[in-house]
Each structure stands twice: as C-alpha cells, then as structure tokens.
N, C-alpha and C positions, 0 to 999 in steps of 0.2 A: 504494500500500500504506500502511495506517495505521501511523504510528510508535508504538512502545511503549517504555516505560522499562524498563531492566534492573533497577530497584529497585521492588518491589511497592507501596511507599507513595507513589511519585511518579506523577502523572498525565501525560497527554500533551496538555494544553490549550495553546492559543496565547494568550499574554498580550499586553497592550498595552505595547510597548516604549517608546513615547513617555512613558508614565507611569513606567515602570521607570527609564529613564535620566534623565528629568526629575527624579525624586526624588533620584537620585544627584547630579545637577548642583546642585540646591538645597542638599544637604547639604555638598558640597565648598565651595560659596560661603559657607555658614554657618560652616564651620571656619575659613576665611580671615577672616571677620568676627570670630569668637571670638578668633583670634590677635591681631588688631589691638586689639580692645577690652579684652582681658584681660591683656596683657603687663605693664603697669605694676602692676596689682593683684596679679598672680601673682608678680612680682619682690618686691614689698613684703611679701607674706604668706608666700611659700614660698621666697624667694631663688632662684627659677627662673622667668624670664620665659616660658619655653616649656612649663611644666608643664601648665597647663590646656589648651593647644593640643594637646599630645601625648595627653592623656587623651581629648579630643574626637575625635582621629583614631582612637583605639582603639575608642571607641563607634561611630564612623562605620563602620569595617570590620565590627564585630560586627553593627550594624544592617543593613547591606547584605547580609551573609551570611544573616541571619534573613529578610529580605525575599525573597531569592532562593529560600530553602528553602520558605517558606510559599506563595509564588507558584506553585510547581510541585508542591506536595503535592496528593494526590487530594482532591477537594472533599468526598467522603463522609467522609473522615477528619476534615476540619475540622469538620463538623457533629457528629462524635463528641467533639470537643474543647470544645464549647460549655459544658457543665456543669463539666468540670474547670477551665476558665479562669475561669468565674464564681466557683466555690467558692474557687479559689486567690486571686482578687482580694479576696473577702470576708475570708478568713483573714488575709491580709497586712494588711488595714485594721484588723482586730481586734487583731492582734499588735502594732500600733503603740502600743497603750495598755498593754501589759504592761511593768511596770517593768524597766528594763535592756535592753529590745529597741528601742523607739522612741527617736528622738533629737529633742529639742526645739530648734528654731532660731527666734529672734525670736518666742517665745511660741507657735509652731505645732509640733504633733506630727505631722509628715508624712513623716519619713524614717527609714530604717534606715541605720546607719553600719557598713560592713564595711571596716575598714582605711581606705584612701584613697578608697573608693567610698561614695557615698550613693545609696540606692535609694528612690524615691518610689512606693509601691504604687498610688496613685490613677491613675497613667498606665496601668498594666496593667488595673486594675479597670474603667476606662471602656471600653477596647477589649472586654473580656470581656462587659460589659453590653450593648454594641451587638450582639454575636453572639447573646447570649441573647434579646434582644428580637426579633431577626429570626427565630430558631428558634421561639420560643413563639407569635409572631404568625402565622407561616406555618402552624404546627400547629393553631392555633385556628380559622383560616379565618374563616367568617362569624360565629363566636361573639364576635369583637372588637366587634361591634355591640351586645352584651349587657353591661350594666353589672356585674351581680353575678358572672356566670360568665366574663366576658371581660376587662373592664377592671380590676376590683379585684384579682384575683390577680396580675396583671402589675405593677400599681402598688405592691403590697405589697413586692415585691422591690426596685423602684426606690426606694421610701421608705426601706427599710433601708439601702441604700447612701448615700442622701442624708444620713441621720442620722450614719453613720460619718464622712462627709466633713465635715459641719458641726461635729462634735465636735473635729476636728483643731486649729483650724478651717481649712477650705478653702472659703470662701464661693463663689469663682469656679467651682470644679469642681461644687459643689452645685447652683448655678443652671444650669450647663451640662448636667448629668445630667437635671435636671427638664425643661428645655426640649427636649432631644433625645428624651426619653421621650414627651412630648406630640406631637412631630413624627412619631415612628415610629408612634404610635397613629393619627394622622391619615392617614399614608400607607397604613396597613393597612386603613383603612375604618371606623374608629371614628366614631360620630356626633359631629358638630361641637358639638351641644348639650351632650354629655357633657364635651367638652374645655373648652368655655367655662365650664361649671359648676365644673370642677376649677380653672381659673384664678381664678374668683371666690372659691372657698373658700381657696385658698392665698395670695391677695394679702395679707390681713391678716398672715399669718405672715411673708411676705416683707418687708412694711413694718416689722414689729416687729424682725425680724432685722437690719435696717439701722439704723433710727432708735433702736432700743432698746439698741444696742451702741455704746459711745462711739467707738471707733476707726473703726468703719464709718461712723458719722455724720460724723465729721471728714473721712474720705475723700470722702464724697459732697459735703460743703460745699466742700472744697478743689478738687474737680472742677468745681463750678459757678463758683468764683471763687478760683483758686490764688493770686492776688496779694493776697488778704486776709490770708494768713499765709505770706509768701514764704520765710521762714527755717525753717519747720517743715512743716506738712502740705502746703503748696503747692510746697515746694522741688523735689521730684522732677519734677513736671509742668513747672515753669518751666524747669528745666535741659534737659528734653526739647525744649521749644519752642526754646530757644536753640541746641541742636544742629542742628535742622532749619534754623533761620534762618542759621546759619553755613555750612551746606552749600550753600545756594542751588540753582542749577540743575545744576551740574557737580561740586560737592563740593570740599573742601579738599585732597583727595588721600589715598591709602591710607597709613595710619599717622600722618597729621598732625592727626587729630581732637583736640580739647581736652577734650571732656566726659568722656572716659574717664580723665582725670587726676584721678580721685576727685571730680569735680564731680557727676557723674550716678551715683547709686546703682544697682546692678544693670545696669551698662553692658554686661556680657557675657551676661546672662541675660534677664530680662524686658524690658529696654530696649535690646537689641542692635540693634533696627531704627533707633533714634535714631542709633547710631554709624554704621550704614550710610548713613542720610540725610545725616549730617554729612560723611563722607569720600567718598561716591560721589554725593552730591547728589540732587536730585529725580529725575533720570533713572535713577540707580542704584536708588533706592528703588522707582520705578515698575517697573523691570525685575523686581525681586523679586516685586512684587504680580502682575505678568503671568505669571510662572512658576507661582505658586500658582493663578492662574485657569485656566491650561492644564490643570494636574493635576486640579483640582476639576471643571471642565466635562467633560473627557474621561471621568473616572471616573463622573460623574453619568449621562451618556448610555450608558456601558457598563452601569451598573446597570439603567437604564431598559429596555434591550434584552433583559434576561433574562426567560425564560418561567417558570422555576422561582421560586416565591414566596420561598423561603429565600434564594436567591442574589440576587434583586432587592432584598429588604428588607435583607439584610446589606450589599449594596453601598450602598444609600441611607444606612443607619445609619453606616457607616464614613466615607463621604465627608462626611456632615453633621458628624461629630465632627471631622474634619480641617478642614472649612471654618469651623466656629464657633470652634474654638480659634485659628485664624488670625485671624479677624475680631475676636475678643475682645482678642487681644494687640495687633493693629494699632490697634484702636479706643482702647485705653488709651494707647498711646504717642503718638498724634497728638491726644489730648485729647477724643475723642468718647465715651469711657466712663470711669467711675471705675476706679481701680487695683484689679486683681483677682488678680494674681500668677500668671497663666497664661503658660506659655512659648510662644514662636513655634516651631511644628514645624520640625524639621530645622536650625534656625538658632541658637536660643538654646543657651547652654552647659548641659549636663546630660545625664548618661548615660541616666537613665530616660526623659526626654522624647525623646531622639534615637532610642534603640533601639525604644521603643514606637511612635514615628512610622513607622519602617520596618516594624515588625511589622504595623501598621495597613495600610500600603500593600501589603505582601505578601499579606495576607488579601484586600484589596480587588482586587488583580490576579487572585487565584484565583477569587473568586466572580463576576467579570465577564469571565472568560476564555472563549474559544471552542475547542471541540474540533477537533483536526485532522481534516480530511476532511469537514467540514460546518459548518453555522452553529448547530446546536443545542448549547447548553451541556451539559457533562458534569455529572451529578448523582449 
C-alpha cells in the first residue's frame, strides 16, 4: 500500500538519506571548527568565548529543520515557489541600498542587521535563481536553442541580479551567478556557439572589473605573488599557507591552532578551512573534501536520473551552486584562486550561509527524490 502524508502539503517521496545525514554531519563538524577558530575572537569582541559557537548551533538547528521540511514538501508546491523566491531575492538585494536598511561592512553593502543577527540576501537570491533557471529552461524546451526568444530573456534576469551583486560589491557571487547561468544554458541544450559568443562579449567587462578597480587588482597581484607585499595585500594568503604548513599530516590538535590568535583574518568565516588544516592536518582537511565529494557526486547522479526536465535541471543547478561555492572557497584558501569572500557551505560561520546551504540541500533532496512504490519521480 502506498504511504501518504497526513498533511496535504507534504509528499511521500523517498529521499537520499546519505545526502541528508551527510549534510548534517558536515554541519556538526563545521560548528566544532567554528568553536575552535572563533573562541579567542569572540572573547575579545563580545566577552563571551562561546557566543559565536552558540549562534552557529542555533543556525544549524534552524537549517536542518528547513532542510527536512523542504525535502518532504510536495514537489509541485516547490515549483509554485519559484517566482516568489526569485522576487523575494531581488527585493532583498534592492532593499540593501535603501538608507537605514542595508549595513555596510568593510566598504561592502551586503547585509541587513537585525539585532544580533546579520542577514546576507545574496545567499537566498542565488538559490532562488537556480530554481528559476530550471523552471524557465524546462518550460522553454527547444526554444533554448533560439537566441532572441530563448537565451536573451533568461539572460536579462541573470544580468539584473549580477548588477545588484556587483553594486554591493560582491564580485565573487557575481562571477558565480554568471558562470552557473552559462552552465545551466549548456545543460538545457543551448548552442555552444551562443555560449562562446557570450563569453567573448563579457570578457572585456570582466577584465575591466578586475584591473580597473584598485583593490581587485591588488588582490589579483597578491594572489600571483603574496610575498611581494607580505604585510598588506599578501598577508592573509601567507598566514593561510603557514596554517597548513603547521598542520602537517596529522595537525597540531583540536584547539591548539595558532593562526586563529588574530594572525589569520576571517579565521572562522572565509578561512575556516585553514584552521581545520592546521588543527586536524592534511588528513582532516582531506576528510572534509571527501565528505563534500560524496554529497556532490550522489546529488549529481540523483539529478541525472530524473525524467522530468524541471527536476533534472533544478537538481543540476542546485548541486552546481553547492559545488562551485565549495570549490571557490577551497581554491582561495589553498592559494589557487584570488580572494573572493565566499563562505564554505555548512562550515564557515554565518547564519545566512548555513541556513541557505541547508535550504539548498532540502530542495535538492526533493527534486531528486523517488516516489514510494516505484522509480518514477513525483511531479
């Protein structure tokens, strides 16, 4: 007999519990890493060594609850939420620039400050955009091979979000959104010649946005040679290298890291992976990478197995968002990419990043789920 839910808005699909519990495991490990890397900073700034850790635990519980709810929500209801989520994401990005609403931190207007909470709308907006792209690409079908009626209308929405992101400025998220949009168009069947043409057209803008802005040019140059200015633009990268060097194979031990003692800026946020590498060593850092690989690979094949276009494209979009945010953060921390300011999903300190990472996984579990009593997904 087919199982049914007592609540009409819940489905009866079977989700991938390896991804479900794997995401929880990574989040719990991330909270432990946040505690170790933030205790000194939290004590000095807030006179409470446990404050950031406690807040991270609250975000973790909220995120897991959100993941559980969306994983079991009826998939047809998720498709009805596509436009509300997209509009909400845009509105929040616009509200950032209204005086008195957005908060500027280090010359970036990316957050709302609500008491002791800071909300970063870009995290939600990126998830909403992936769902929108899946919906509109599935709806257009073969029209995605047409430039005027297929590609341009979709890119106009993507471009609007990129403009709002670059105005904050949030260059990392801007590049990420553009890259993911191109990949989604490719997966939906857009002609490669169109995509290459888009890359050729946008390259001069990308070049100018880096080399024409002083602090971004300095970041690029310090990435290429951090030792050229070790006390300023190259300082953070060098400290990250030192953290991994001290960690060696097995690490210096939990709580015994030195880089978090205000040597490494953002030790509990963007550069938390350095703290992991220092205290848990190469093997600990490798374990974290392998956990992400398991989540990403299982989710990719789950998306690939879907027959419904929306579910397949939504799965691809969400897993690509998770994968590239992870790759961008790890690439920066180990010196393969210039500094971008993107958090490591599930692990970096921050409520917006953590909650939206679990929202992403909940949606991903939903669109890659299998209905009880058969292999055909519920739509």
